[in-house]
C-alpha positions as CSV (number, residue, x, y, z in Angstrom):
1,X,0.0,0.0,0.0
2,X,2.8,2.4,0.7
3,X,4.7,1.7,-2.5
4,X,3.2,4.9,-4.1
5,X,2.9,7.0,-0.9
6,X,5.6,8.2,1.5
7,X,5.9,8.3,5.2
8,X,6.1,12.1,5.3
9,X,2.6,12.1,4.0
10,X,1.4,9.7,6.6
11,X,3.1,11.1,9.7
12,X,1.0,14.3,10.2
13,X,-2.3,12.4,10.0
14,X,-1.0,9.7,12.4
15,X,0.2,12.3,14.9
16,X,-3.1,14.2,14.8
17,X,-5.0,10.9,15.2
18,X,-2.9,10.0,18.2
19,X,-3.4,13.4,19.8
20,X,-7.1,13.1,19.2
21,X,-7.3,9.7,21.0
22,X,-5.2,11.2,23.9
23,X,-7.5,14.2,24.2
24,X,-10.7,12.0,24.1
25,X,-9.7,9.4,26.6
26,X,-10.0,11.7,29.7
27,X,-13.4,12.8,28.6
28,X,-14.6,9.2,28.3
29,X,-13.2,8.4,31.8
30,X,-14.9,11.4,33.3
31,X,-18.2,10.5,31.6
32,X,-18.0,7.0,33.0
33,X,-17.3,8.3,36.5
34,X,-20.7,10.1,36.4
35,X,-22.6,6.9,35.7
36,X,-24.3,5.3,38.6
37,X,-22.3,2.4,40.1
38,X,-25.0,-0.2,39.1
39,X,-24.8,0.8,35.4
40,X,-21.0,1.3,35.0
41,X,-20.5,-2.2,33.5
42,X,-23.1,-1.5,30.9
43,X,-21.7,2.0,30.2
44,X,-18.2,0.7,29.9
45,X,-19.3,-2.1,27.6
46,X,-21.2,0.4,25.4
47,X,-18.1,2.6,25.2
48,X,-15.9,-0.3,24.1
49,X,-18.5,-1.5,21.6
50,X,-18.8,1.9,20.0
51,X,-15.0,2.3,19.9
52,X,-14.5,-1.1,18.2
53,X,-17.3,-0.5,15.7
54,X,-16.1,3.0,14.9
55,X,-12.5,1.8,14.4
56,X,-13.5,-1.2,12.2
57,X,-16.0,0.8,10.1
58,X,-13.6,3.8,9.6
59,X,-10.7,1.6,8.6
60,X,-12.9,-0.2,6.1
61,X,-14.4,3.0,4.7
62,X,-11.1,4.9,4.5
63,X,-9.4,1.9,3.0
64,X,-12.1,1.9,0.2
65,X,-11.6,5.6,-0.4
66,X,-7.8,5.2,-0.4
67,X,-8.1,2.3,-2.9
68,X,-10.4,4.2,-5.2
69,X,-9.1,7.8,-5.0
70,X,-5.7,7.8,-3.2
71,X,-4.3,9.0,0.1
72,X,-5.3,12.7,-0.2
73,X,-8.9,11.8,-0.7
74,X,-8.8,9.4,2.3
75,X,-7.4,12.1,4.6
76,X,-9.9,14.7,3.2
77,X,-12.8,12.3,3.9
78,X,-11.5,11.6,7.4
79,X,-11.3,15.4,8.1
80,X,-14.8,16.0,6.8
81,X,-16.3,13.2,9.0
82,X,-14.3,14.5,12.0
83,X,-15.7,18.0,11.4
84,X,-19.3,16.8,11.1
85,X,-19.0,14.6,14.2
86,X,-17.4,17.5,16.2
87,X,-20.2,19.8,15.2
88,X,-22.8,17.2,16.3
89,X,-21.1,16.7,19.6
90,X,-21.0,20.5,20.2
91,X,-24.7,20.7,19.4
92,X,-25.7,18.2,22.1
93,X,-23.3,19.4,24.8
94,X,-25.0,21.3,27.7
95,X,-24.6,25.1,27.8
96,X,-21.4,26.4,29.3
97,X,-22.9,27.3,32.7
98,X,-24.6,23.9,33.0
99,X,-22.0,21.3,33.8
100,X,-22.7,17.7,32.9
101,X,-22.4,16.6,36.5
102,X,-25.5,18.7,37.3
103,X,-27.5,17.1,34.5
104,X,-27.2,13.6,36.1
105,X,-26.0,13.9,39.6
106,X,-24.5,10.8,41.2
107,X,-25.8,10.2,44.7
108,X,-23.3,10.3,47.5
């Protein structure tokens, strides 16, 4: 696959992807801390299921785009999907003065 592409083209995308995972992980941990103790196993299982599905589907989709249109198109497609998902997440987040912990308080 890399016969026609070079590592300098891949490194920026991989660095950004690694930074994104590193920035998302603390948010996921904090969200799981706010889940009631009785539902933490279910919540953790759902997080892992979505993570595995997202990874599998994105590799398959971006691999298909790469095969059909090249590396530039695959990176552009990934950037567009990231932008759309980011806008969706921002749309459903509570207002700035309304912390998530107050939406679903954990007893104790």
